Structures are given as C-alpha cells and as structure tokens.
C-alpha positions, 0 to 999 in steps of 0.5 A: 500500500502506498503512503501518501505524503509521509513526510507531511504526517511525520512532522505533523506533530510540530504544528499540531494543537491538542484540545484541553479542558484547562481554564484560563485562570489557572495560567493566571494563577501560576503567573501570579505565584511566580511573579509575586515572589519576584515582585516581593524580592524586587521591592525589598531590594533583593531580586536574587532572593526573589528568583530563589523563592520563585523556584519553590513557587513552581509547586503550583504547577502540581495543581490537580482537579481532584477534590480540595482535600486531596488537592492540597495534600498533593500540593503540600507533599510536592512542596516538601519534595521540591524543598527536599531536592533543593536541600540535598543538592545544596549540601553536595555542590562543594564538588562537581562529581559529589554534585553529580552523585547527589543529582543522580540520587535525587533523580532516582528517588524523584522518578521512583516515588512519583511513578510509584504514587502515580504523580500526574504531570509534570511528575518528576520534572521540577524535583530534578530541575530544582536539584540540578540548579542547586547543585551548580550554585556556589557553595556557601554552608552559611547561605544554605539555610537562607536559600532553603528557607527562600524556596520553602517560602515560595512553595508555602506561597503557591500552596496558600494561593492555590487554597484561596483559588480552590475555596473561591474559584475552582470550587467543583470537585472535577476529577480528571479521568485517568488514562489506561496505563500498562502495569509495570513489573515489580523491578521496572520502576527501579530500573527506570529510576536507575537509568534516569539517575545515571543520565542526570548525573552524567549531565553535570559531569559532561558540563563540568568536563566541557567547562560550561558555566551553568551546567544545570541547563544541560540537565533541564534539557535532558530531563524535559526530553525523558518526560516522553511516554514512549521513544517516539514521543521522546524523539518528538520532544527532542525535536520540539526542544531544539527547534523551540529553544532556537526560536526562543533564544531569538525572542530572548535576545530581542527582549534583552536588546532593549535592556529592560528594567528589573520591574519590566523584566518581572512583568514580561516573566509573568506574561510569558509564564501565562502563555507557557501554561496555556500552550504547554498542554496544547503543543510543547514546541510552542511552549518551549519558544516561551520557556527559553526566554523565561528561564533566561530572564529569570536568571538575569532578574536574580543576577546582580551583574549583566551577562554578555548577550551573545555569549549567553544565547550561544551558551544556552543553545549549546547547553540545550542541544547537548542536553536534548541529545543526552535525554534522547539517549536516556529515552532510548534505554528507557523504552528499549524493552530488551534492555529493561528486561535484561536489567530486571534479570540482573537485579532479581538475581543480585536480590536473591543472591543477597538473600542467600548470603544473609541466611 
C-alpha cells in the first residue's frame, strides 16, 4: 500500500494543537505565584532572593483537579519534595562529582516515588530541575539555610494561593479521568529510576568536563526530553526542544536588546508564564519558544551583574542541544524493552543472591 505524503504526517506533530479542558485562570494563577515572589524580592531590594523563592513557587504547577482535600495534600507533599531536592543538592555542591552523585540520587528517588504514587504531569520534572540548579550554585555553607528557607517560602506562597483559588474559584471537585496505563513489573520502576539517575548525573559531569558555566541547563533539557511516554514521543520532544529553543533564544535576544528594567522584566516573566501554561498542554514545541526566554530572564532578574548577550545566547543553545541529545539517549534505554528486561533479570538475580548470603 502506498503511503501518501509521509513527510507531512511524520512532522505533523510540530504544528498540531491538542484540545484541553484547562481553564484560562489557572495560567493566571501560575503567573501570579511566580511573579509575586519576584515582585516581593524586587521591592525589598533583594532580586536574587525573589528568584530563589520563585523556584519553590513552581509547586503550583502540580495543581490537580482532584477534590480540594486531596488537592491540597498533593500540593503540600510536592512542596516538601521540591524543598527536599533543593536542600540535598545544596549540601553537595562543594564538588562537581559529589554534586553529580547527589543529582543522580535525587533523580532516582524523584522518579521512583513519583511513578510509585502515580503523580500526574509534570511528575518528576521540577524535583530534578531544582536539584540540578542547586547543585551548580556556589557552595556557601552559611547561606544554605537562607536559600532553603527562600525556596520553602515560595512553596508556601503557592500552596496558600492555591488554597484561596480552590475555595473561591475552583470550587467544583472535577476529577480528571485517568488514562489506561500498562502495569509495570516489580523491578521496572527501580530500573527506570536507575537509568534516569545515571543520565542526570552524567549531565553535570559532561558539563563540568566541557567547562560550561551553568551546567544545569544541560540537565533541564535532558530531563524535559525524558518525560516522553514512549521513544517516539521522546524523539518528538527532542525535536520540539531544539527548534523551540532556537526560536526562543531569538525572542530572548530581542527582549534583552532593549535592556529592560528589573520591574519590566518581572512583568514580562509573568506574561511568559501565562502563555506557557496556556500552550504547554496544547503544543510542547510552541511552549518551549516561551520557556527559553522565561528561564533566561529569570536568571538575569536574580543576577546582580549583566552578562554578555551574545555569549549567553550561544551558551544556552549549546547546552540545550547537548542536553537534548543526552535525553534522547536516556529515552532510548528507558523505552527499549529488551534492555529493561535484562536489567530486571540482573537485579532479581542480585537480590536473591543477597538473600542467600544473609541466611
């Protein structure tokens, strides 16, 4: 049978917009949570504090349509997970290889726990993201409690605004119908978590060996690609990530070219966050176009110095390409059933051998 226009069908996903039941006021809530942290930091004369607390405010993105009691418990647990991930990585940032080890362990735990308890998207993403960022911060033992406290304050703010939103706006207990999922075998979650932990640790090591300044950009690109449901989806997200980043860097360059004031940058960040939450459930590639300038502006807002614009754009593009390729490799192992089966057999064998030794 002759396939008609196969190229068109193969790349149709790049422009496809999916239907969604997400209401417009949730993107506004997400923008408010992130923006509130940045605005408070700005008016207190501590923009770097605002940028740190905005990491905790990402908790709002775990908002679900479950009944309010379950919704708030879910948010509080996710807030704790974000603070825990940030704290662990902060204590191991004194050395690049220990930082990579801690990121690998946090990534393992984040995926294992989120898959075990079936945490809906974004799943393990933000736990790993904040851990990657914390692991590359300049180590300062005296400043770690302040950093952790700021992240916790941002998470608390998100939970508080989510509670008010649930009480006064999203009153209905609309439960999202869960998709049918393949029930994984006993050791599959362990194997998947180990693969993700290994590749996430490798992102920091590769960035360190290549002497990149902010290696967490590689980690973020990699973990974003890993979120795919299958290898075809991983491949699509890889293409989305690279193309979206390339266009997004152009948008970021255009914004920074005008050298906007901090307050203007914060307003732009809030607008970008609103647009991202509208697009992320419809087309990932279009969302990445706005995610790229958002992350760059967040870094610039929290920084006391101005970076060279051309070097910054070039570094972000290279980091994203390398991270996307690492994520693609990780996706290949995660969705190659033969590899998963062999690893499971080895783990079962090791487990039974260990039980025999104990006897």
